[in-house]
C-alpha positions as CSV (number, residue, x, y, z in Angstrom):
1,M,0.0,0.0,0.0
2,R,1.4,3.4,-1.1
3,D,2.6,5.6,1.7
4,L,0.8,9.0,1.2
5,R,1.9,10.8,4.3
6,N,4.2,13.1,2.4
7,Y,2.0,13.3,-0.7
8,K,1.8,16.9,-2.0
9,V,0.7,18.5,-5.3
10,E,-0.2,21.9,-6.5
11,A,-3.5,23.1,-8.0
12,P,-3.6,23.3,-11.8
13,G,-2.6,26.6,-13.2
14,P,-2.6,28.2,-16.7
15,V,-0.6,26.0,-19.1
16,T,0.1,25.6,-22.8
17,L,-0.1,22.0,-24.1
18,R,1.1,21.3,-27.6
19,G,0.2,18.2,-29.7
20,R,0.3,17.2,-33.4
21,F,-3.3,18.3,-34.1
22,V,-4.0,20.9,-31.5
23,T,-2.5,23.4,-29.1
24,L,-4.3,24.1,-25.8
25,E,-3.9,27.7,-24.5
26,P,-4.9,29.3,-21.2
27,Y,-8.0,31.3,-21.9
28,E,-7.5,35.1,-22.0
29,A,-10.6,37.2,-22.7
30,G,-8.8,39.8,-24.8
31,R,-7.2,37.1,-27.1
32,H,-9.8,34.3,-27.0
33,L,-13.3,35.4,-26.2
34,E,-14.4,36.4,-29.7
35,P,-12.7,33.5,-31.6
36,L,-13.9,31.0,-29.0
37,W,-17.5,32.3,-29.3
38,E,-17.3,32.0,-33.1
39,G,-15.6,28.7,-33.0
40,L,-18.4,27.3,-30.9
41,G,-21.0,28.5,-33.3
42,G,-21.9,31.9,-31.9
43,M,-25.4,31.7,-30.4
44,G,-25.2,28.0,-31.3
45,V,-23.0,27.7,-28.2
46,N,-26.3,27.2,-26.2
47,Q,-26.8,23.9,-28.0
48,L,-23.3,22.8,-27.1
49,T,-23.8,23.8,-23.5
50,R,-27.4,22.8,-23.0
51,Y,-26.4,20.4,-20.3
52,F,-24.3,22.9,-18.4
53,P,-25.9,24.0,-15.1
54,N,-25.8,27.7,-16.0
55,D,-28.6,29.5,-17.8
56,D,-28.4,30.0,-21.6
57,F,-26.2,32.8,-22.8
58,A,-27.9,35.9,-24.2
59,G,-24.8,36.7,-26.3
60,I,-21.0,37.0,-26.3
61,D,-20.9,39.4,-23.4
62,D,-22.9,37.0,-21.3
63,F,-20.6,34.1,-22.3
64,G,-17.6,36.2,-21.4
65,A,-19.0,37.1,-18.0
66,W,-19.6,33.4,-17.3
67,L,-16.1,32.5,-18.2
68,E,-14.7,35.3,-16.0
69,K,-16.9,34.3,-13.1
70,A,-15.8,30.7,-13.5
71,R,-12.1,31.8,-13.3
72,T,-12.4,34.2,-10.4
73,Q,-15.1,32.6,-8.2
74,S,-14.8,28.9,-9.0
75,N,-11.0,28.6,-9.7
76,F,-11.6,27.1,-13.2
77,V,-8.5,26.9,-15.4
78,T,-10.0,27.1,-18.9
79,L,-8.0,26.0,-21.9
80,V,-9.0,26.7,-25.4
81,F,-8.3,24.4,-28.3
82,R,-6.4,25.9,-31.3
83,D,-6.4,23.8,-34.5
84,N,-2.8,23.6,-35.5
85,I,-3.6,23.6,-39.2
86,S,-6.2,26.4,-39.5
87,G,-5.1,28.3,-36.4
88,R,-8.8,28.7,-35.4
89,I,-10.1,28.3,-31.8
90,V,-12.4,25.2,-32.0
91,G,-13.2,24.2,-28.4
92,M,-12.6,24.4,-24.7
93,A,-12.4,22.5,-21.5
94,S,-11.6,23.4,-17.9
95,Y,-9.7,22.0,-14.9
96,M,-12.3,22.3,-12.2
97,R,-12.8,21.8,-8.5
98,P,-9.1,21.1,-7.7
99,D,-8.4,19.2,-4.5
100,P,-4.6,19.2,-4.2
101,K,-4.7,17.7,-0.7
102,N,-6.1,14.5,-2.1
103,G,-4.7,14.8,-5.6
104,V,-8.1,15.0,-7.4
105,V,-9.2,17.3,-10.2
106,E,-12.1,17.3,-12.6
107,V,-12.3,18.2,-16.3
108,G,-15.5,20.0,-17.2
109,S,-17.2,22.7,-19.2
110,V,-16.2,20.7,-22.3
111,A,-17.4,22.1,-25.6
112,H,-16.2,21.0,-29.0
113,G,-17.0,23.2,-31.9
114,P,-19.1,21.8,-34.8
115,D,-16.1,21.6,-37.1
116,V,-14.0,19.3,-34.9
117,Q,-16.5,17.0,-33.2
118,R,-15.5,13.4,-33.5
119,S,-12.1,14.3,-34.8
120,P,-8.6,13.3,-33.7
121,L,-8.1,16.9,-32.5
122,T,-10.6,16.5,-29.7
123,T,-9.2,13.2,-28.6
124,E,-5.7,14.6,-28.6
125,A,-6.8,17.6,-26.5
126,H,-8.2,15.3,-23.8
127,Y,-5.1,13.1,-24.0
128,L,-2.9,16.2,-23.4
129,M,-5.0,17.4,-20.5
130,A,-4.9,14.0,-18.8
131,R,-1.2,13.6,-19.4
132,H,-0.6,17.0,-17.7
133,V,-2.7,16.0,-14.7
134,F,-0.9,12.7,-14.1
135,E,2.6,13.3,-15.3
136,D,3.3,17.0,-14.8
137,L,1.1,17.6,-11.7
138,G,1.3,14.1,-10.1
139,Y,-2.5,13.8,-9.4
140,R,-4.0,10.5,-8.3
141,R,-7.6,10.9,-9.7
142,Y,-9.0,12.7,-12.7
143,E,-12.8,13.1,-12.9
144,W,-15.4,13.6,-15.6
145,K,-19.0,14.4,-14.6
146,C,-22.0,15.2,-16.7
147,H,-25.8,15.4,-16.8
148,N,-27.1,11.9,-16.8
149,E,-29.2,12.7,-19.8
150,N,-26.1,13.8,-21.8
151,E,-25.5,10.5,-23.7
152,A,-22.8,12.0,-26.0
153,S,-20.7,13.1,-23.0
154,K,-21.1,9.7,-21.3
155,R,-19.9,8.0,-24.5
156,S,-17.0,10.4,-24.8
157,A,-15.9,9.7,-21.2
158,V,-15.9,5.9,-21.7
159,R,-14.2,6.2,-25.1
160,Y,-11.3,8.3,-23.6
161,G,-10.9,5.7,-20.8
162,F,-12.8,7.0,-17.9
163,T,-14.6,4.4,-15.7
164,F,-18.3,4.9,-14.9
165,E,-18.7,5.0,-11.1
166,G,-22.5,5.7,-10.7
167,V,-25.2,8.4,-10.7
168,F,-25.7,11.0,-8.0
169,R,-29.5,11.3,-8.0
170,Q,-31.0,14.8,-7.6
171,H,-27.5,16.1,-7.4
172,V,-28.2,19.7,-8.4
173,I,-30.9,22.0,-9.9
174,S,-29.9,22.9,-13.5
175,K,-31.7,25.4,-15.7
176,G,-34.7,25.1,-13.3
177,A,-35.0,21.3,-13.4
178,N,-33.5,18.4,-11.6
179,R,-30.1,17.1,-12.7
180,D,-28.9,13.6,-11.9
181,T,-25.1,13.5,-12.4
182,A,-23.1,10.6,-13.9
183,W,-19.6,10.3,-12.4
184,F,-16.6,8.9,-14.2
185,S,-12.9,8.8,-13.3
186,M,-9.5,7.6,-14.3
187,I,-6.7,7.0,-11.7
188,D,-2.9,7.2,-11.8
189,S,-2.4,3.4,-11.7
190,E,-4.6,3.1,-14.9
191,W,-2.8,5.9,-16.8
192,P,0.1,3.9,-18.3
193,V,-2.3,1.7,-20.3
194,L,-4.7,4.5,-21.1
195,K,-1.8,6.7,-22.3
196,Q,-0.4,3.9,-24.5
197,A,-3.8,3.3,-26.1
198,L,-4.3,7.0,-26.7
199,E,-0.9,7.4,-28.3
200,A,-1.4,4.3,-30.4
201,W,-4.7,5.6,-31.7
202,L,-3.4,9.1,-32.4
203,A,-0.3,7.8,-34.3
204,P,-0.2,8.6,-38.0
205,A,-0.1,4.9,-38.8
206,N,-3.6,4.5,-37.4
207,F,-5.3,6.6,-40.0
208,E,-6.2,5.9,-43.6
209,P,-5.3,8.5,-46.4
210,D,-8.8,9.9,-46.1
211,G,-8.4,10.5,-42.4
212,S,-10.6,7.6,-41.1
213,Q,-9.3,5.5,-38.3
214,K,-8.0,2.0,-38.8
215,R,-8.5,0.8,-35.2
216,R,-10.9,2.0,-32.6
217,L,-9.5,3.5,-29.4
218,E,-11.7,1.1,-27.3
219,D,-10.3,-1.9,-29.2
220,I,-6.7,-0.8,-28.8
221,R,-7.2,-0.2,-25.0
222,S,-8.9,-3.6,-24.6
223,E,-6.0,-5.4,-26.2
224,L,-3.5,-3.6,-24.1
225,S,-5.5,-4.3,-20.9
226,Q,-5.7,-8.0,-21.7
227,G,-2.0,-8.1,-22.4
228,A,-1.2,-6.3,-19.1
229,A,-3.4,-8.8,-17.2
230,A,-1.8,-11.9,-18.8
């Protein structure tokens, strides 16, 4: 059993994470608000964030105020996704609710723009965020939570390698209605296999000339897990 008496990590802070498809940049209102708003579809952002607990955004100023409040009052570290080819801002996610004492942090406020949904770029973005949590910061647990009715988010969590842990019933009131929250996590002991699977999936050799995948991430991870258990 690991001795954690001297365990100590710091809360996540603004960081730039670079990959082959995407670069993650710390959100700065002056640089990123307008291109992020446009990259998420303008007023269409309300469709992407319909399962977020906040009310719908009335416009870009409302969206910017929400991001600023998340930073100053809730200690969110929001990272925006910049497409390395086009240079456009195409998504975002935040490190949320850090608990350095116990080595736990959540990824949330995830929104992928319409141009990059179901693309290698979004998978690489979440790989980079998880790698930073486990390898750079030394965290023990990485969480993903979502509205239990958000089937797309639940599928993404499982695909990336998070383990479903259950549903918190009547967890919060969201947009004037009940929200049951589905909880997922990955932990540091699982990260080596999850990392290997993600890197194998993201490798150029895993893609056809038309950009389609050769092997599914879930299949790669299953094979690696079976090999590790043998």
